[in-house]
C-alpha atoms as one frame of an Amber mdcrd trajectory, in Angstrom:
protein
  -8.967 -52.620  65.700  -9.734 -52.953  62.236  -6.840 -53.896  59.650  -7.084
 -51.382  57.028  -5.344 -54.294  54.344  -7.123 -57.599  55.573  -9.636 -55.554
  57.238  -9.929 -58.280  60.367 -11.014 -57.074  63.647  -7.539 -58.114  65.694
  -6.320 -56.892  69.101  -4.335 -53.719  69.907  -1.319 -55.919  70.096  -1.241
 -57.464  66.836  -0.331 -54.079  65.800   2.423 -51.885  65.521   2.610 -48.592
  67.060   1.185 -46.071  64.899   0.259 -48.232  62.241  -3.099 -49.195  60.633
  -2.113 -52.662  59.260  -1.383 -55.359  61.315   1.652 -57.106  61.920   1.283
 -59.925  59.938  -0.411 -57.839  57.025   3.258 -55.532  57.454   5.250 -58.386
  57.186   3.589 -59.301  54.318   4.345 -56.348  52.626   8.169 -56.017  53.855
   8.366 -59.499  52.553   6.660 -58.497  48.970   8.831 -55.491  48.768  12.113
 -57.332  49.449  11.320 -60.105  46.993  10.180 -57.486  44.108  13.754 -55.400
  44.690  15.604 -58.352  45.593  18.895 -56.898  44.084  18.762 -53.656  45.485
  18.604 -55.028  48.534  21.808 -57.647  47.896  23.578 -54.559  47.462  22.296
 -53.142  50.356  22.643 -55.962  52.494  26.243 -56.233  51.254  27.022 -52.555
  51.573  26.115 -52.246  55.185  26.904 -55.671  56.143  30.070 -56.277  58.323
  32.299 -57.161  55.498  35.871 -55.482  56.121  37.955 -53.933  53.181  40.078
 -56.241  50.932  43.202 -56.880  52.636  41.929 -55.983  55.971  42.217 -59.833
  57.215  45.697 -60.130  55.976  46.740 -56.782  57.482  45.140 -58.041  60.668
  46.634 -60.994  60.947  50.139 -59.855  60.768  49.658 -57.286  63.104  48.042
 -59.360  65.502  50.072 -62.830  65.274  49.819 -64.178  68.972  45.935 -63.198
  69.199  45.471 -64.968  65.731  47.093 -67.741  66.456  45.126 -68.198  69.936
  41.648 -67.755  68.210  42.553 -70.259  65.492  43.471 -72.627  68.348  40.592
 -72.149  70.194  38.497 -72.595  67.478  40.027 -75.669  66.395  40.018 -77.400
  69.778  36.386 -76.459  70.014  35.817 -78.359  66.844  37.556 -81.327  67.120
  36.123 -81.988  70.677  39.027 -80.783  72.667  37.626 -77.888  74.125  33.814
 -77.095  74.879  32.106 -73.906  75.592  30.867 -73.237  78.823  28.285 -70.913
  80.056  29.361 -67.396  80.721  31.006 -67.429  84.264  29.745 -64.398  85.613
  25.833 -64.324  84.480  25.714 -68.486  83.404  24.146 -67.031  79.859  24.762
 -70.104  77.391  23.805 -67.984  74.122  26.435 -65.973  72.130  29.478 -67.298
  74.542  33.133 -66.228  73.890  36.211 -67.448  74.697  38.123 -65.040  76.540
  41.905 -65.125  76.613  43.953 -63.050  79.423  47.036 -63.670  78.071  46.902
 -65.191  74.163  50.861 -66.743  74.579  47.984 -68.968  76.860  45.701 -69.903
  73.561  43.636 -72.692  74.935  44.007 -71.269  79.233  40.642 -69.408  78.144
  37.302 -67.788  80.200  33.665 -68.304  78.902  32.044 -64.773  79.084  28.852
 -63.950  77.350  29.019 -61.327  74.795  28.102 -58.374  76.977  30.439 -59.309
  79.944  33.297 -60.035  77.463  32.583 -56.492  75.996  32.634 -54.965  79.901
  35.741 -56.831  80.633  37.526 -55.145  77.738  36.085 -51.359  78.836  37.353
 -52.303  82.260  40.922 -54.009  81.539  41.663 -53.289  77.684  43.659 -55.493
  75.264  44.547 -58.983  77.192  48.621 -59.477  77.581  51.076 -60.602  74.465
  47.628 -59.272  72.300
């Protein structure tokens, strides 16, 4: 296929579906557009991001003191080298592994689950004890 922007002949795999420009040219166009309209995109990113409303964190901590304390203790123990992140106990994945608490009153007693298996556990079992 021939790219409509760079006019180079390229393999079809180097094009997105239904696009007459090659992937590299398309990426270049997207980067240039974002650079030209950076303030618009920053504002857009802020609005759609994972930011919670003001006061959310304080309210969450007040409603879930055991959970907050357990999460903090695990994070501090990992940071201090007292606890080590391990592979997911279900699939042995080492990417995006979470410390799962069966009981928040036992903060350093955790099981390591990847994000997918952690989500599955909570769907099947609900909230952990003392959450």
